C-alpha positions in Angstrom: 101.8 51.2 199.8 104.6 48.6 200.0 103.7 44.9 199.5 104.5 44.0 203.0 102.1 46.7 204.3 99.1 45.3 202.5 96.8 43.1 204.6 97.0 39.5 203.8 94.5 36.6 204.1 90.9 37.4 205.2 91.8 41.0 206.3 92.5 41.8 202.6 88.7 41.8 202.1 88.0 44.3 204.9 88.1 47.6 202.8 85.7 46.2 200.2 83.4 44.8 202.9 83.2 48.2 204.6 82.5 49.9 201.3 79.9 47.5 200.1 77.9 46.9 203.3 78.3 50.4 204.8 79.4 49.3 208.3 82.9 49.4 209.9 84.6 46.0 210.0 84.4 46.0 213.8 80.6 45.8 213.4 80.8 42.5 211.4 83.5 41.1 213.6 81.4 41.7 216.8 78.4 40.1 215.2 80.2 37.0 214.3 82.0 36.8 217.6 78.6 36.6 219.2 77.6 33.5 217.3 78.8 31.0 219.9 78.4 27.3 219.2 78.0 27.7 215.4 80.4 26.0 212.9 82.3 28.0 210.4 79.9 27.4 207.5 76.9 28.0 209.7 78.2 31.5 210.5 78.9 32.1 206.8 75.3 31.0 205.9 74.0 33.3 208.7 75.8 36.4 207.3 74.6 35.6 203.8 70.9 35.0 204.8 70.5 37.7 207.5 72.7 40.4 206.0 72.8 39.7 202.3 76.6 39.3 202.3 78.4 37.6 199.5 80.1 34.2 200.2 83.7 35.5 199.9 83.1 38.4 202.2 81.2 36.3 204.8 83.8 33.6 204.7 86.6 36.2 205.2 85.0 37.7 208.3 84.3 34.3 209.8 87.8 33.0 209.1 89.3 36.1 210.7 87.2 35.8 213.8 87.9 32.1 214.3 91.6 32.6 213.8 91.8 35.0 216.8 
């Protein structure tokens, strides 16, 4: 895979998130997209507490959703 083909930024975490947590990335993106009115770190804390997600993975998902 050429360097320019590799995902950059938050999306670079997606393969490991899918492998570790057993759900497609669309599942996590949809969950976070439904958290209307919450701040970035509140969403991260929610993923960590409710789904046992690590901080880096949770932060990547939230950052990706908020950037769209």
